[in-house]
C-alpha positions, 0 to 999 in steps of 0.5 A: 233875145237880149241884145247886149252893149258894147262901150263904143271904143276910140281905136279901129276894128282891127285895133278891137280885134287885136284886143280880143286875140290877146284876150283868149289868148290870155284866158286859155293860159289862165286856165291852164289851156294850150289853142293852136292859131287856129282855135284861136282864129275861131273863137275871136271870130265868135267873139266879135260875131257875138258882140255885132249881134 
């Protein structure tokens, strides 16, 4: 497995999580999909977990 490095962020982990949530929502809007808050939560968690690997 290739480890992907993310750049260091000046913001706290909570701020980064909010940026990921905004990205998920924006991406769904671009693709014309409607997501529930639960789906946004699950996708955000998945992306944050992937980042930690």
